[in-house]
Each structure stands twice: as C-alpha cells, then as structure tokens.
C-alpha positions in Angstrom: 0.0 0.0 0.0 2.9 2.4 0.7 4.3 1.6 -2.7 0.9 2.1 -4.4 0.5 5.5 -2.7 4.0 6.6 -3.9 3.2 5.5 -7.5 -0.1 7.4 -7.5 1.5 10.5 -5.9 4.2 10.7 -8.6 1.6 10.4 -11.4 -0.3 13.2 -9.7 2.8 15.4 -9.5 3.8 15.2 -13.2 1.4 18.0 -14.5 3.0 20.4 -12.0 6.6 20.0 -13.2 7.3 23.0 -15.4 10.3 25.3 -15.8 10.5 27.9 -13.1 9.4 25.7 -10.2 11.9 25.3 -7.4 13.1 22.1 -5.8 11.5 23.0 -2.5 8.1 23.8 -4.2 8.1 20.5 -6.1 9.0 18.7 -2.9 6.1 20.3 -1.0 3.7 19.4 -3.8 4.8 15.8 -3.9 4.5 15.5 -0.1 1.0 17.0 -0.2 0.0 14.4 -2.8 1.2 11.6 -0.5 -0.7 13.1 2.5 -3.9 13.6 0.4 -3.7 9.9 -0.5 -3.7 8.9 3.2 0.0 8.4 3.6 2.8 9.9 5.6 6.2 11.1 4.5 8.6 8.1 4.8 11.8 10.2 4.9 13.0 13.7 3.7 12.2 13.9 0.0 15.1 14.6 -2.4 14.3 16.7 -5.4 17.4 17.6 -7.4 17.6 19.6 -10.6 20.5 19.3 -13.1 23.9 19.3 -11.5 22.4 19.1 -8.0 21.6 15.5 -8.6 25.3 14.7 -8.8 25.2 14.7 -5.0 23.3 11.4 -4.1 21.9 13.0 -0.9 21.2 16.5 -2.1 19.0 18.6 0.1 16.3 20.4 -1.9 16.8 24.1 -2.2 15.5 27.2 -4.1 17.1 26.1 -7.4 14.7 26.7 -10.3 14.0 24.2 -13.0 15.3 25.2 -16.4 14.6 23.9 -19.9 16.6 20.8 -20.7 17.3 20.1 -17.0 17.2 16.7 -15.5 15.2 16.0 -12.4 15.9 13.4 -9.8 13.2 12.6 -7.3 13.8 10.2 -4.4 10.9 9.8 -2.0 8.7 7.4 -0.1 5.3 7.0 1.6 4.6 5.5 4.9 1.4 3.8 6.1 0.7 1.7 9.2 4.4 2.0 10.0 5.7 0.5 6.8 7.8 2.6 4.3 8.3 2.7 0.6 11.2 4.2 -1.3 11.5 5.0 -5.0 13.7 7.1 -7.2 13.0 8.4 -10.7 15.0 10.6 -13.1 13.2 12.7 -15.7 14.3 15.0 -18.4 12.7 18.3 -19.4 12.7 17.9 -23.2 14.8 15.3 -25.0 18.1 14.4 -23.4 21.3 14.5 -25.4 22.9 11.3 -26.5 25.4 11.2 -23.6 22.6 11.5 -21.0 20.4 9.1 -22.8 23.1 6.5 -22.9 23.8 7.1 -19.1 20.1 6.6 -18.3 19.9 3.4 -20.3 23.0 2.2 -18.6 21.5 2.7 -15.2 18.3 1.0 -16.2 20.2 -1.9 -17.6 22.3 -2.1 -14.5 19.2 -2.5 -12.4 17.8 -5.1 -14.8 21.2 -7.0 -14.6 20.7 -7.2 -10.8 17.1 -8.4 -11.2 18.2 -11.0 -13.8 20.9 -12.3 -11.5 18.5 -12.7 -8.6 15.9 -14.5 -10.7 18.6 -16.9 -12.1 19.8 -17.8 -8.6 16.2 -18.3 -7.4 15.3 -20.5 -10.4 18.3 -22.7 -9.8 17.8 -22.8 -6.0 21.3 -21.3 -5.5 22.4 -19.2 -2.5 21.6 -15.6 -3.1 24.4 -13.5 -1.6 23.5 -9.8 -1.4 27.1 -8.8 -2.3 26.9 -10.8 -5.5 23.8 -8.8 -6.5 25.6 -5.6 -5.9 28.6 -6.9 -7.9 26.5 -7.8 -10.9 25.0 -4.3 -11.2 28.2 -2.4 -10.3 30.4 -4.4 -12.7 28.0 -3.7 -15.6 28.4 0.1 -15.1 32.2 -0.3 -14.7 32.4 -2.3 -17.9 30.9 0.7 -19.8 33.5 3.0 -18.3 31.2 4.7 -15.8 32.4 5.4 -12.2 31.6 3.0 -9.5 28.3 3.5 -7.7 29.2 5.6 -4.6 26.7 3.9 -2.4 25.4 0.4 -1.9 23.1 -1.0 -4.6 20.3 -1.4 -2.2 18.9 -1.9 1.3 16.2 -3.6 3.1 13.1 -1.6 3.9 10.0 -2.1 6.1 9.4 -0.7 9.6 12.6 1.3 9.0 13.7 3.0 5.8 17.1 1.3 6.0 17.3 -2.1 7.5 18.7 -5.6 6.7 19.5 -6.9 4.2 22.3 -4.7 2.8 23.1 -5.0 -0.9 26.7 -3.8 -0.8 30.1 -5.0 -1.8 31.0 -5.9 1.9 27.6 -7.4 2.8 27.4 -10.9 4.3 23.6 -11.0 4.0 21.8 -13.7 2.1 18.5 -12.8 0.4 15.7 -15.1 1.3 11.9 -15.4 1.2 10.0 -12.5 2.8 12.8 -9.9 2.4 11.9 -6.5 0.9 14.7 -4.4 -0.5 15.6 -1.7 -3.0 17.8 -1.9 -6.1 19.0 1.6 -6.9 22.1 1.9 -9.2 23.2 5.4 -10.2 25.7 7.3 -12.2 26.9 10.6 -10.8 29.1 13.1 -12.7 30.1 15.9 -10.2 29.1 19.4 -11.4 27.1 17.9 -14.2 24.3 15.4 -13.6 23.2 12.4 -11.5 20.9 9.6 -12.7 19.4 7.1 -10.3 16.6 4.6 -10.7 15.2 2.9 -7.6 12.5 0.3 -7.1 11.5 -2.0 -4.3 11.3 -5.8 -4.7 10.2 -8.7 -2.5 11.1 -12.4 -2.6 8.0 -14.6 -2.2 8.0 -18.4 -2.6 11.4 -18.3 -4.4 10.2 -15.7 -6.9 11.1 -12.0 -7.2 8.3 -9.4 -7.4 8.6 -5.6 -8.0 6.5 -3.5 -5.7 6.9 0.0 -7.2 5.4 0.3 -10.7 5.8 3.9 -11.9 7.3 3.6 -15.4 11.1 4.0 -15.6 11.8 3.7 -19.3 12.6 6.7 -21.4 9.8 7.8 -23.7 
C-alpha cells in the first residue's frame, strides 16, 4: 500500500513539473500528494535539478527548474508504520545522446541485478547480497562509468534502511520475505546524477517488483 501511494502520488505530480518551479516547491507538492492519499512522508524527500543530482543525498533548495534540465526525485510514503522508497530521473525535453546513454546504462544495471536474482532463485542457489551488488556495479564499470558511490540497495520495512544490505561488503543472504531496494546510479560531479530505484520482494522463491511507476525513457 505504501508503494501504491507513492506510485499514485508521482503520477499526480507530473502535470505540475514546469520550468521555473523550485526544488522546494516541487518537494512540497509531492509530499502534499502523499498526504492527500492517506500516507505519511517516509523520509525527507530529495528533489534535485540538473547538476544538484550529482550529489546522491542533495538537500532540496531554491534552485529553479530550467529547460533541458534533468530532475531526480527520491521519496517514499509510509502507512501503518511501513515505508516505501522510489527514485526516478526525468528530463525536461529530449536528453542529449550522452545523458540518454547514461540513463539506459543505469536502467540496464538495475535489470542486470534483477536477472541475477531470478537466475539464482530458479536454480535454488544461494543468493548473496554482495553478488547482486557486484552484478550491477560491474555492468556500469564495464561501460567506463564510475563505480556507484553507495550500496546497490537496502532492506526496507518498519525502518527506511534495515537488513539486508546489498553492498560489496555485505554478508547477508537474500531469502523469502525480504523486501529491498535496487538503486544503481551514475553521478558526474558538477554535471548530472541519474538514479533509478525500485522495491522488490522475494516470495516463494520468486522476485516481485512493488513499485510500478514507469522507468523507461519515452
């Protein structure tokens, strides 16, 4: 339900995204959408325009959206104590080839992690969280992009960040009932940041996505 509220809130927000709006104003509008749908704010919302998104944990400020800017939105809803977490990156207008390639690389990195998890589950093999991180991270490195400066993902539920940890040093093993994020990103300081984050759950040895807002470039 927390994921559904987040999906719906983001759909409601889209018509209000126009050049001239500030990061703080867009944050306020998104959080109001969540509250109007019966949810609470899961954690401080991140709205980052253009080069501000190169900082993975940017604090939204009075920066105004410009034509051809990128927009990174990282947010979540909370209901009955349970949290959701999702990140999307948008472009105002058509991104140039460099940024389009970056976006596709991030999306493919996420899918690489998903494919790895599903393969391990199908074959009833141990699913080490560090190996999931490695699959996604190595894909981006193979294309010449910098390493992800944070873990690939984290558990989420009654806390925004909890076990398991999907990181290079994690000793966690993913098992039935675990809910976690997969959120690869590419960050070019002073230029742009692109991150895509979705939540997944393992149920009866199958992987299901819980956040459904579209992530493919139009």
